[in-house]
Structure formats: C-alpha cells, structure tokens
N, C-alpha and C positions, 0 to 999 in steps of 0.2 A: 334188480327190483323184483320182489316177489308178486306174482299175479295169481296165486292159487285160489284166492277168495273172490277174484273179479269175474264179472260176467262179460263176455265178449259180445258187444252189440254194434260193432261197426257195420254200416250198411253198404250196399252196392246199388248202382244205378245203371240204366241202359247206356249212359254216356261213357261208361268205363269204370275203373276201379275208384270208388268213392273214398273220401276221407272224413275227418271229423266234422260234426254239424253243431252249430250253436243254436240255442233256443231264443225266441223273441223275448224281449223285456227281462233278460237276465244279464247280470254282470259277473263275469268269471274273474276271481281274484287269484293271481299267481304270485309266488315268490320266485325270483330269478337270480341265479348266480353264474358268472363266468369267470374263469381264471386261466392264467397263462403262466407257464414256468419254463425256464431254460436251464440246462445242466449238461454235464457229461453223460455219455450214453447209459451208464449204469448208475447214475445218481439217483438219490431219493428225494421225495418231496420236501423234507425238512431242510435239506441243504441247497435247495434250488433258489435261484433268483426269479422274481416275478411278482405278480399282484393279482388281486381279485376285485371284480366289480359286482356288487349286489344291489338288488332293487325290488320294488313291488311292480307288478305288471297287471293292469286291468284290461280285460278283453270283453268286448260286446259286439253283438250283431248289429250292423248299420242297415243293411239291405239284403234281400234274397230274391233271386229270380223266381217269379211265381211258377214258371214251367220246369224249374230244376232246383230241388232242394240243396244240391251240392254246389250251386253257384252263389257264393256269399261274399259280401263286402264286410270286412271286420275292422273295427277300430281298436288300437292298442295305445295305452297311456303308461309311460314309465314314470315312477315316483320313488321318493325315499332312497335315492342313490347313495351308496357308500363305497369307498375305495380303500383297500387295506392290503397288507402284505399276504402273500400266498401261504406263508408258514409263520408260526409264532416267532417273534424276535424281540430282543430287549429294546427298550426305549432308545438307547444310544445308537442302535443299529437300524432303527425303524424310520425310514424317510417319511412315512405318513404320520408320525407321532405329532399330535397337536394340530394337524391340518384338517380343515373341513372340506367337504366335497366342492363347495363353491369356490374356496381358495385354490383348489387343485384345477378344477375345470374352468373357472371363470364364470361370471354371472351370465354372460351371453350363451356360452356353450351348455351350461347346465339348463338354462331355459329352453334351448333347442332340443336337448335330450328329453326333457320332460314335456315337450309339445306333442300332442296327439298325432299319430300317423295311421294310415290305413293300408290294408292288404286285401287284394282281390284273391279270394280262395276258390278255385274252381276244380271240383273232383279231387280235393285234397292237395292240390298243387298251387303254389303262389304264382298267380298269373301276372299281377301288377302290384307295384309298390308305390304308395303315394305319401309324399312329405313335401316340405318347403324346399324349393330349389336352392335358396340362399344358405341353408344350413351347412355347416362344415362337413366335409366328406367323412371325416372320422366319426362324427356323430351319426350320420346316415348309415354308415357301415355297422355301427353297434346296433342300430334298430333293425337293420337287415339280419343281423345275427340272431336277434330274438325271433324274428319272423320265420327263420329257417326251422325252428322247432315246432311250428304249426303245420309244416308240410309233411304229410304222411298219407300213404294209401293202405287200404285194409286187405289187399289181395297180394299174395306172394308173386314175385316175378321181377324181371329186370326192366328198367325204364331209363330214359335220359331225362334228367331234370335240370332246371336252372335255379340256382340259389346264389347266395353271397359268394360261394366258392368258385362259381363259374358254371359252365355247362358240363355236367358230369354223368357218367353212368352209375346207376344206383340199383342195388338189389334189395328187395323187401322179402322178409320171411315172417309170415303171420302165423301165430299160434293163439291159443285161447286167452283172450284178454291182453295180448302183447304183440307188438310188431317190432321187428329189429331191422333197421336200415343200415346197410353197409355201403359206404360210398367208395368207389374205385378212384382214389385221388389222382392216380397216374393218368386218367383219362380226362381230367378237368381242363377245359379250355378257358383261358382268361386273357384279358387284354395285356396284362403285364407278363412278359416273357423274359427269361434270363439267357444265359449261355454257359457252356462248359467246355473244358479241354477235350480236344478230339482224341488225345492219346489216353487209352483206358488206364494204363499202368499209373499214370500221373493224375488221373482224374478222381472225381468224387462220386460215390454212389449213395443212394438213399433208400430207406424203407419208410413207408407211411401207411397209416390206417385211420379210418374214421367210422365209428360205430355209434349209432344212436338207438336207444331202446325206449319205445313208447309204451306206456301203460294206458289202456283205454277203458272208460266206463261210461255207460249211458250214451254211447256214440260220440264221446268227446275225450280229449286228452286229460288224463289224471296226472301224469308226470311224463317228462322226457329227459332222459339222462344221456348226455353225449360225451364221448372221449375221442380226441384226435391226437395222433402221435406222429412225429416226424423225426427220423434219425438220419443224420448225414455224417459220412466218415470218409477220410482219405483212404483210397484203395490200398496204397502201399504201406499204410500204417494206420490200421483201423482203430487204434486207441486215440488218434487224433480225430475225435468225433464230437458231435453236439446233438442234444435232444431237445425237442420242443414238444410240450404237452399242453393241450388246450382242453378244458372241461366246461361243459354247460349243464345247468340243471334248471328245469322249469317245473314247478310243483304247484298243483291246484290246492289252494288254501280254503277258499269259501266260494259259495255261489249266492249272490244277493240279487235283489230286484234292481233291474237296470232299465235303460231307455228303450222305447219302442222303435221298431223298424221305421226307416224313412221311406216316403213314397217316391217312385221314380221309374222310368222305363229301362234304364241301363245304368251301369256302374259310373260311366263318365258324367252323366247328368246329375246323379245323386251326389257325387263327390263335389262337383261345381256348386251345387245348391247349398251344401253344408259349409264349405270353405273355399273360396275362389283362389286362395294362395297354394292349395295343394295340387301338386303335379305328379304325374307318373314319371318316375326318374330311373326306372330299370331295377331289376332284381340283383344283378351282379354287383360286386363291390366296386366303388370308385377309387381312383388313384389318389392317395394322400400325399400331398407335397410336404416333405419335411423341411422345417425351417431351422437353420443353424444360427443361433444367436451368439455373437462373440467368436465365431470360428475364424481361423487364420485364412488369409488369401493365399493363393498358390505361391506367390512371390515371397510372402512371409514364411510359409512352410519351407520353401527352398532355402532361404537364408538360414533357417534353423538347422538344416541337415546337410548343407553343402559340403562340410568337411568329410562326411561319411562317403562321398562320391569321388574322393581323390584316390588315385591308383594304389596308394599304400594301404588303403582300407579294404581292398577287393578280396583279400584272403580271410577277412573277419566276418562274422555273422551280422555285425551292425550294418554292413553294406547292403545285403539283400533285404534286411528288414526295413531299412530306410527307403530302398527302391520300391518295395510293395506299398509303403505308406504314401510315397510320392505319386505312384500310379493312381491311387484312390483320389488324391487331390486333383491330378490332371484330368481325370475323367469328369470332374465337375466344373472344369475351367473352360474359359473361352479361348478362341484362337489367339487373340491379342495377349491374354495373360500368359499363354504358353510361350509365345514368342519373346515375351519379356524375360522369362527365365532363360531361354536359350541364348539370348543376346548378352545376358549378364553373367553367364557361367564362365569360370576360368577355363583356360585352354586345356588343362589336365583333367578337369572334371567333366568337360563338355561331352566327350564320347559316352560317358555313363548317363548323362542327361538325355542324350539321343536315344539310348536304350530304353529309358523309362517313358519318354514321350511316344515313341513308336509302339512300345508294348501296351500303351493305354488303349489303342485301337478304337478311338472315337473319331467322328468326322472332323472335329476341330483339331485334334492332335495330328491327324494325317495332313490336313491342310497346312498346319503350322510347319511341319517338317518339310513339305514340298516347297513352301515359300522360303524356308531358312536355307535349305541346301541348294547349291548351284552345281548341278551335275556336269555342266559344261567346263568347270574348273578342275583340271587334273590334280591340283594341289589339295583338294578336299577329299582325297581317297579314303582316309581313315574314317571320317564321319559318314561318308556315303556308304561305306561298306558295313559300318555298324547299323546304319538304318536298314540296309537290305537284309542283314542277318536277323535283326529283330522282326522284320516282316516274315522271314522264313520260319521263325519260331513262333509266330503269332498263334494264340490259342483259339481265336475264332475270327479268321480273316473273312472279308467279304469281297464282293465283286469290285467294289470301289478301290480297294487296296491293289488288286491285280491290275485294274484299269490304270491306276497311277503309275505303276511300274512300266506298263506297256507304253504309255504316253512318253515316258522319259527316254525311251530308246534313242530317239533322234538327237538328243541333246547331251550326250555323254562324251566327256573329254578324255576319260581314261579307258584303255582297253581292258584292264583288269575289272573295272566297275561294270563295263558292258557285259563281261562274262558272268559276273556275280548277279547282275540283273536277270539274265536269261536263266541261270541255274536256280535262283530263288523263285522265279516265276513258276518253274516246274513244281517246287515244294507247295506253293500256294494252290496251284491247280489240283494237286493231290488232296489237300485239306478240303477244298471246296467240293470236290467230287465225293469225298467221304460224307459230306453233309447233304448230298443230293443235288448239288449245284453244277453238275457236269454239262448241263445244257444251257447254262447262262451264256449270253452272247459273247462276253469277253473271254470266258473260259473256252468256248468253242474256237474263238479266234487264236488264242494262245496255244491250244492244243494243235491246231493246224500248223502254226509257225514252227513249233519245236519238233513236230513229226516230219515236216518237210525240210527242216533246217539242215540235217546232215547231207541231203542230196542237192542243196542249193549252193554249196561252196566247195572249193578245193583246198581251203586253208586249213591245215591240220588243227591249229588251236580252236578255230571256230567249230569244227566238227566235234572235237572233244567237248566244247561248251554245250552243244545241243544234246550230245549223248548224256552228259551229266544232268542236264535239265530233265530229260526223259527218265533218267535214273531216279530223280526226285519225285517225278510225277506218278510213277508206277502205273501208267496207263496200260491196260491190257493190249490195246492195239499197237504198243511199242514192242511187244515181244518178238514179232517176226523181224523187226528192224535190228534188235539186239542180237538175234540169232544170225543175221547176215553179217554184222560187224564183228561178231565173235571169231569169224574166220578171216578177218582182214590181215593184210600184210603189215599193218602198223600195230605194234605191240600195245600202245596206249589205248587204241580203239578196242582191241580184244579184251584187255583187262577191265576197262569200264563196263563193256557189254556183259562180260561174264559175272562180274560182281553185282551188276544190276539184276540179272536173271536170278541170282541167288536170293534176292529180296522179295521176289514174287511168291504168292501163294502156290504151293506145290501143285494144286489142282489146275493151274493155268499153264504149267510146263508140259507141253504136248510131247508125244513120242518123236515128232519131227525135230523139236528143239533138243531133246535128249540125244538124238543121233548126231546133231551138229556139235554139241558139247563133247561127246565121245570122240568125234573125228578130230577135234582140236587137241584133246589130251593125247590121243594115240598117234597124232601127226599123219593122218591118213592121206592128206592132200599136200601138205607142206610142213616145213620145219618151223616150230614156234619157240619163242623164248621160254626159259624155265618158269618165270613168274606167271606167264600166260597158262602154261600147262598146269601149274599148281592151282590157279584159279579155276581152271576147267574141272580139275579133280574135286575141288570144293563143291561146285555145282552138281556134279555127278552124285556125290555122297548125300547132298541135302535135298535131292529131288526124288525121293522114294525110289531108289535104284532097283533094278531087277537083279536076279541072281547072276546072269551072264555079264551084266555091266560090272558088277563087283568083282566077279572072277577075272574078267579081262584086266581090270586095274591091278589086281594082285599079281597076275601073270606078267604085267609090265615091269614090276619091281625087280631090279637086277639088271635090267637092260636100259635103265635111265642114266643120265649123267649122274656123277657121284653124289652131289649134294641134293639132287632131286630124289635120288634113291632114298637117302636118309630122311628127307622131308616126308615122303610118302609113307615110309615105315612108321615114322613118328605120328603121322596123321591117323593111320590105321589103329595104332595103339591107343591114341587119344580117344577115338570114336568108341573103342571097346571099353576103355577105362571110365569114361564119362557117361556111358550108356546113352549115347545119342540115337536118334531114330534109325540110323542105318546099322546099328550094332547087331541086330538080330540076323539080318540077311548076311552081314559080314562074317559072323560066326559060322553060319551055314556054309558059306563059300570056303572058309578056312579049314573045313573038315577034309577038303581035298588036298592031299599031300603034294600034288604037283604045284599047286598055287601057294601052299603054305609049308615051307620047309626051311631048314637051317641056312641053306645057301642064299635064299632070298632075304631072310630076316636077320642076317648077320652083317649087313652092309654097314660100313663105318662112314662117319661124316659129322658135321656140327650143326646142320640145319635141324630144326625142331618144330613141334607143334604140341601145345599143351593147354588144357582147360581145367578150371577148378571153380570152387564156390568161394565167393567173397563174403556172402551173408545168406543165411536162411532163417526166415521167420514164418510164423503162421500165415502172414499176409502177403509176403513177397519173397522172391529169391533173386539174388544178384550173382551172376557168374562172370568170369573173365576168361579170355583165351589169348594166347600169345603164339603166333606163328612167325618163324624166322627162316628165311631161305637165303643161302650164300651162293656165290659163284664158285667155280672150281678153284679159283685162285685165292679164295678166302675173304674177298670183299663182300660186304653186305649187298644182297640183291633186292630183298624185300623183308620189312619188319612190319608186322600187322598185329596191333593190339586192340582187343575188343572188350567191351563191358556191356552186358545185357541185363535187363530187369524183366522179371515176369511176375504177374499177379492175376489170379483168377482166370487162367488160361490165355491171358493177353501177354504179348511179348514186345518189349521196347529195346531197340538198339540204341543204347544210351551213348556210347562213345566208340568210335573207331579212329585210331591214328595209325596211318600207314606211311612208312618211310621207304622210298624206292631209290635205288642207285643203279647205274648201268654205265658201260664203257670206261670203267675205272682201271681196267687191266693195264692200259698203256702207262699209267703212272708208276706201276711196279714191275713193268716189263714181264707181265704174265700173259699166258695164252687164254684168249676168250673161249667160252664154251660154245658148243655147236649151235648155230643159228644166231649167235650174238656177235659175230666177228665185225660187223659193220655199224654197230650201235654207237651213236654220238654219246660223249660223256655227259652224264646227267645225274642230278640228285634233287629230290624234292619230297614234299610231305603233303598228304591229303587227310582231311579230317571229315568224319561224319558225326554229327552231334544230335542226339534226340531225333533220329530218323531223318535228319536233313543233311544232305551232302553239301559241303562248303567248297568254295573255290580252292583248288590245289595251290600250294605255295612251292615255288622253285627255288632251291638253294643255289644251283648253277646249271647252265646248259651250254655245252660246248667247251672245248679246251681253253679258248681265249677267256671266256667268262670265268672258268675255274681259276686260272692264273690271276685274273683281276680280283676275284674275291679273296684269293689267298693272301694277296699283299694289302688288301684294304679291310681285312677282317676286323670286326668290332670286339670279338671275344665274348659276345652275349648270344644266348639262343635266339632263334627266329620265332617270333610270335605267330601262332596259327589262329587261335581264338582267344579273345580277351573281352570280358564285358559282363553285363548283367542280363540274365535270361529269365523270362516269365515262364515257369514250368507248369504250374497248376493255376487255373483261372476259372473258378466256378461261381456264378452269380445266379441266385434264385430268389424269386418273390414267392412267399408261401402265404396264400390267403386262407386264413382260418375260418371255419364255419361260424365262429363267434362274432365275426366282423373285424377282429383284430388282424394285423398283418405282420408277418415276420420277414426279415430279410437275411439271407444267408450268403456270406462271402467267404470263399476258401481260395487262398492264393499261396503259391509256392515260388520262391525266388532263388536263383542261383547266381553267385558270383564266381566266375570261372576264369582261369588263366592257363591255357595250354600252349606250350612251346616245345621246340625240339631242335636238335642240331646234330651235326656230324663232325668229328675230329679225326684227323689222319696224321700219323707219324710215318712219313715216307722212309726215314732212316732206319727205324726199328720195325718197319712193316707191322704197324699196329693201328687199329682204328677203334673209335668209340662213337656209338650213337645214343642219344638221349631223348626221352620223352618225359616232359615235366608237366604234371597236372596239379593244380592247386584249386581249391574251391571251398566255398562256404554256402550252406543252404538253409533257408528259413521257410517253414510252412505255417500258415496261420489260418484259423477258421473263426470267423465272426458271425454270430447270430444275434440280431437285435429285434426287439418288438417295440417300435418307436411310435407311440401315439404323441400328439402334440402337447399332452399334459403330463406324461410320464414315459420314461425310457428304461427298459431293462434288456439285459443281454449277457453274452459271455464271449470270451476269446480263449481258444485252445491253440497251442502252438508248440513247435519244437524247432530247434536249430542245431546245426552241427558244422564243424570245420574240419577239414582233412586235406592231406596232400598225398599224391601218389607219383613217385619219380621212378622211372625205369631206365637203367643204363646197361648197354651191352658193349662189352670190350672183346675185341678180336685180335689175336696175335696170329698173323699169317706168314710167319717166317718159315714155317715148315708144314707138312701135311701128314696126318690131319691137323688142321689148325686149332688153336685153343679158343674157346668162346666162354665168356663168363657173363651171366645176366645177374644184376644186383641192384640194390637200392642205394642210390647216391654213392657215398664213400664208406658205407658200413662194410663189415666183413661178413655180413649174413648173406649168403648166396641164394637168395630167393626173392620173390616179388613181395615187398613189404609195404603195408599201409602205416603211415606214421600215426603217432598218438592222436586219438580221436576225441574231440570235445563234443559233448551232447548236453542239451538243456531242453527240458520240457516244462511247460507252464500252463496253468489254468486260472483265468480271471473271470469272476462274475460280478455284475454291477447292477445298480438301480439308481436312477437320478431324476430330479425334478427340474423344471425350468428355473426355479429359484436358486439352483446351485446345490441344494442339499443332496447328498449322495451316500451310497453304501457300496463298498468295494471289498471283495474277498479274493485273495491271491494264494495260490499254491504252486509249487514247482520243485524241481530237483535238477541238480547238475551232476554230470559224470565226466571223468577223464578216463577213457577207455585205452588200455595199453595197445600198442601197435600189433597188428595181426600179420602173421606170416602166411603167405599164399604160396605153397611149395611148388617148385618146378621138379623136373626129373632129377634123380640122384646124381647122374653124370655131370650135371651142371655144377653141383657142389664140389665135385672132385676137380673139375676144370678150374673153378675159381681159385682153389688153393694153389694150383700150378701157375695161373696167370699172375697172381699177386705175390709170388715169391720174389719177383723183380719189380722195380719201380718203373714209372713212366718217364721216359726221356725222349729227346728229339724235338723236331719241329712240330708245333701244334697248328694245324690248318683248320680253321673253323669256317663251315659253309652255312 
C-alpha cells in the first residue's frame, strides 16, 4: 500500500500509545474482504482450494470517555455479504454457482452476521467485544476478525495484545502515514491446543507469519491489509506439506453523516441502554463445534474396513491407511462404541484393532482397553502385549496412561506381561519427562520403583526387567546404576547396561563412567564374555574418547580372542570408512606405528562390523549397520542390525534387532572361549523399535529346553514385533486473524512384521540366522477450514511398501570358518532391499452441506528397483565358496 501522499496524523496520549479516533456524528463506510486458501507449499492462488467472503462494514462512534479521547465505544454493522470462490473457476467446478448468501448461510445465520455489534476501543486496543450471546460461534468469530483490523497503535514497539488469534506478542513499526503490525504467531496462547509427536525425525514442523499494514489519514484507518501464512511439513519428507493463506482487506470507501454520541457514564451502562441483549463475550475466538451430518458411526466404519485389518494385509499400504482412518473415528467415539468394535472383531483382526484403539490415546479409548483386557488371564498374552507396545509407542502419552499401567501390576497373570509392563513404563516415563512432566506424582513414583528395582530382588530375570525399563527411561540418575551393573558377573546385566549407556547424550557420560567402561573392555578386574567386551568398545568409541583411550584399544588388538580381534579390526575400519565422530582421534592414534602395524591389522576371522547409507535426501538420511561376532568355534555369538534416521540434526534409532547365542559349543564338541566355559546354552532375540526397547524373546534356555524345541519345532520364524504403529501424530488448531479456523492433522502409520530365527545343521556343522522385516508405511496430512456453511481443505500423502530380509550362513567345519551374509535365497551377497512401491498424492476439495462439492486429485506411483547396500568384499568371496555346496542335514529351528 503506497503512503507517499498521506499525512501521518496518529495522536498519542498520556495513557500510552494511542490508536485511531472516530469523530462524532460520522459514519465510516468500509468495504471488507477476507479469503482463505489451502494448497501445497509451493502452490499458486489460481490452483488453490478456498473461498472469499466480502461485505460492506459501517462503523460509527457510539460513546467516548470525556476524560480520554482514546477511550471509545464503536458500533459495526456488516451488510451486503457475498461468498464466492477464491480463484476464478468454471461454472461446472464452482460450488457457489447459483447459490445466494442466504441459501449458504441460512436465514438465521445471515441475520446474526448482519446484526450490529460493538467494540470497546481503548488506546487503539480492543478491550471488550459486545454481541448477542445466542449467535453461532462461527458468526461471532467472523465479527471478531473484522474487529481485529481496528486494533492498531501509532508508536513503534513490542506489546502483548488480545484478539481473535489469542494472546500474542505483537511488534509495531510506525512510519509516515503507515503502521506495520507483525504478530509472532508462535507466542499466541489459545484455549484450543493440539499435540505433536515427541520424536523430531518423525514429527511435523511449521513456519508461520502474520503481517498487517495500516494506512492512516486524519487520525483514522484508511485501509488495513493483512496476510497470514502457515506452512506445515513432515520433517523426514518436506514435500509432504500443506500451506494455509488467509488475507483480509478493510478499505475506507466514504464518510457520511452519522448518529450522535450516546450519553452515559461508562461503556457498560451505554451498551445496556442501547440494547439489553448485547453482552461482553470476550475478544478471543470461541470454539466452533463441527457437526457431521450423515457421518458413519464407529461400528459402521469398522465394518467397512475390517478386512484390511486381517494379518494378510499387514504388508500392504492399505493396512496403515485404514489404521489411521480408524484412529480418527475412535478419537470421536465413546467408550461403549469402542467396546462394541472390540467385542465384534474377529480373532485374527483383534490384535490390530487393539493397536488402533490404544494409539488413539483418548480417555475413552484407554478406559475401553482396560475394561476389555483381563491382565489376570495368562491366555490373553498376545492382546495384552499389543496394548503395552502401543502404549510404549504412544505419540503423546499422559500421566493417566502411566497410572493405568502402574495399577495393573498387581493383577497380571503372565510373567512375560509383567516384564513388558515395567519395560514399557520406562518408555512412557522418558516421553513424559521430555514434555516437562518428570515431577508428576505418578512419574515420580514409577521412577522410584525402577531405580530401586534392581536392588530389591535377587531374581535374574527381574533385575534384567528393571534394567531394560531404565534403558527406556534414559533417566540421568540411572547412569551410576548402569555403570555399576556394567561390571557385573552376569553377562546379560553387563550387556544391557553398556548398550543403555550408549544411548545417553555424550555430555552425561562422565570420566568416572568412561573409566568403568574401559575397565570392562580391558578386563582390569575380571574376565568378561566377548559380547560384553564388544559392547564396551562400542561405548568407548561413541563417548568422545580421548587419545589414550583410543590408543589403548588399538594396542589391545592382537591380544584378544581370535574373533574379537577380527571384530575390533572391522569396527575400527568401519569408524574410519563411515567418518563417525571418533574417526578423527582414531586417525591421530593410528599414526603411531606401535598401535597401527601389519601384525595387529592382519588378524584373520569372520566377525565383522559394517555401516552404510540406505537413503540420502535433502530432508533426511537413513543409515544401517550390521555387527556380527562369532565364538572361536564358529557359532554365532551376537548379530546386531541397526537402522537409524536423521533429520535436521535429530537422530532416531528406528530399528535394532539383536540375536545372541551362548553355550552352543557343547553341541559340536568345541572348546568355549575364555570366560565362557560355564555359560548355559541360550539363544534369543531382542528388538528396539523407534527408540523403545521391547521385551526380549527367548528361542531356548538350557540344554533340556534346546532338545525339547528341537523335536517340537514348527519350522516357522519366531515373531518379535507384529502390528500397526502410529509414528507421526500431529494435531493443531490454527485460529486465523480473520476469525476462520483451520485444523491440521498429520499422521503416519506403519504396518510391521519383524521375525527371526536360527537353524543349525549339526551333521554338516552349518548354521543360519535370519532377520525378516516387512513393512508398509502411510503418511497423510489433512488441513481443513470447516465453517458450518462451507468446508474446504486438502490432503497430501505418500505410502510405500518394502521388505528387508537378512540371512547369515556359517560353515564351521574348519577354521577360519566361512560366513555369508545375503538376502533370502538370492545369489547377491549383499544386504538388499526388495523392490520398493511408492505412491504420492494430493487432493484438494470444497463442499457445501447440500452435498455439492469440488474435488481435484493429483498423484503418481513408482516401482523403485531393489537397492544393494554393500558389505565388505570378503563377504562376496565367502558367499561364492559357501554356496558351491547345497544345504543338507538335520534342520533345527529355534
């Protein structure tokens, strides 16, 4: 707006920064327009969905305080209202074609909109807003939007203001004839709040701005032009984004003779004398209750999608898409309606329904689950554990959820479920502490329980349970406890404690803790198992090691057990190859020929450590790592597969699947390694998913259990995690300055199936371990501006399906034994991702209550070829040798 020819005549008063002043017996006639549009982040106005509302607005002075000219009561009257498309559109695509304002709004709402209302303007700020209480909230909000353009101060500076957007920090910049108001939208406090995912990598970030330019002449507003923009994007894929733009324009058209001021002592008495039905109803926007005519009930919705919740659909994108839609329905449903769906679900679909109900995270959904599940019944383990895992993955858990798990402790019939309850409580404590809820009464109680838990029992499995819960909680006060148990005589305690320490921020790892970890690796006080020492080495390298720490680790290579020697060499090479944080100090230490020479770095073996990139984009990076440690006899000791996601400096441990085995030497008449002579036969799997450690799964424990599993094997892999997970969950109410309100919902769902197993041929001294990962993911972003007379919005989404299977084959008939890592039964000796299906879509829509609608859809599908994620070259050479001969002998599946 040009102001070169205008005279700046805004006045100030002793009461502070003054605003516009109206003259007595004058009627100020304005034209007013507000429009809202939604589109993709880089979309243009012509291609957007949305609408505009235009009208005339008459403004006149009703009363002024004789002692203060800037204390004014103003009346506003809206008339000649018109509603149309925000962009030119053909009659066929124009939902407003042939419609009148009265047919769109209805006679009562139009009358309410055109009914006079009053604003108490004090020193340029809207102090009170007067209208009929019975008017619809949507109409009152539109009036508040008009009033927001009368609020202006003529002096530069920052202030806190109340308007339809809430209580916000606002900065004014005054120049000759013009004032620019910039509202810091992130500071606005409103009654309606949303929630967001606590994991930044999976979250949604936004940018917003609100600028209003006032042109002033003769002490009053000649024009006010406002533009407000909100952009929301998924952090991991910023093209999955939505933009909301709201514009307002108030322009003075004419000044005519108007009514005289009313007499009165104060604002309240004047308003009452003019119209007793006018009440002060507050400046901030009111909540508008959306009414859904003809919408499905929750049970009807469930009946329409129940086939997509059967196990056979879990590897397809339709499963997480249906999961997200069902969550939206559950969030609007009552406890009884939710129970009806739970009770009428098939046995095979019920676990997936439990995932959806728990992920909804409403008071009614939690109450329904607690009533439906009987924790005293050990036969209900599958459903109980699915409920607990969904609680662990909850996007915005509250104290009530933690309290519900705490209450259930005394009524649990299964030991496995008791362990899962405590472990998941640790994960919820971590999320609540992240949100500033560490001092909530239930959180304090649970923290005390898990911190004191390891000292309260002598039962090995219970101690492991508490350590895993603390590992999930990431409480800083648990670090000394982990440091103590890292030096335990029980290998499982050591491994859990060391892997937990690796998850902490490096700044929390003190020199005292580092000394403990180094003592474990170098066996200064006692002999440790190989996998414990390997875990200690991982902590050393990831905790900002000193030159001497790194040098001492290098000097140890060559004096370690054979396979640990090879593992450490491979780990060092991986750190250098992948440019990990420790690579710089490692290179410095390797300049010393005593610690870096051919004798140390030429050790043979089959253990390995390798990292690589799965995907790199402008928004996110996905990496994988695979560490495998064998015993000296050739039997797997530890296999550790990790997938990490990183975005904008944030890191997410997306997946960890660890398979451990011990005490297997007796099966092949081999000699155990040092420190492992008395270990009980054991094999099991542990999974960490999206930063949440899950309850470990045992394949077998003890020789008798091994023999029993051998003869009762099912031939199928053992499931570790299977179900539907809510990854992204962002809900936001955006109150626009125009009085319109936008709702933004971004959700991401994952259908996942992780299983693993171990096969052994005793006759041919050969073993196979497998980790099978199948998944489908859907992310959707919905933005709607839903007035009760028109609805506009958009949905942006993408979906993908993929599988990742990893198999390790070991022939231990001779030393060094042969190890081949491969994808399923292919001959490609690398870690391979199968063909990837990808679909991206954009839908924009407008609709009226009458059913008339406009929809625009765009999208594209891709089939991406399988990607090879290479391992070291020696793996390829070994695979050729391993598969020269076929697999024969007894197949033992654990």
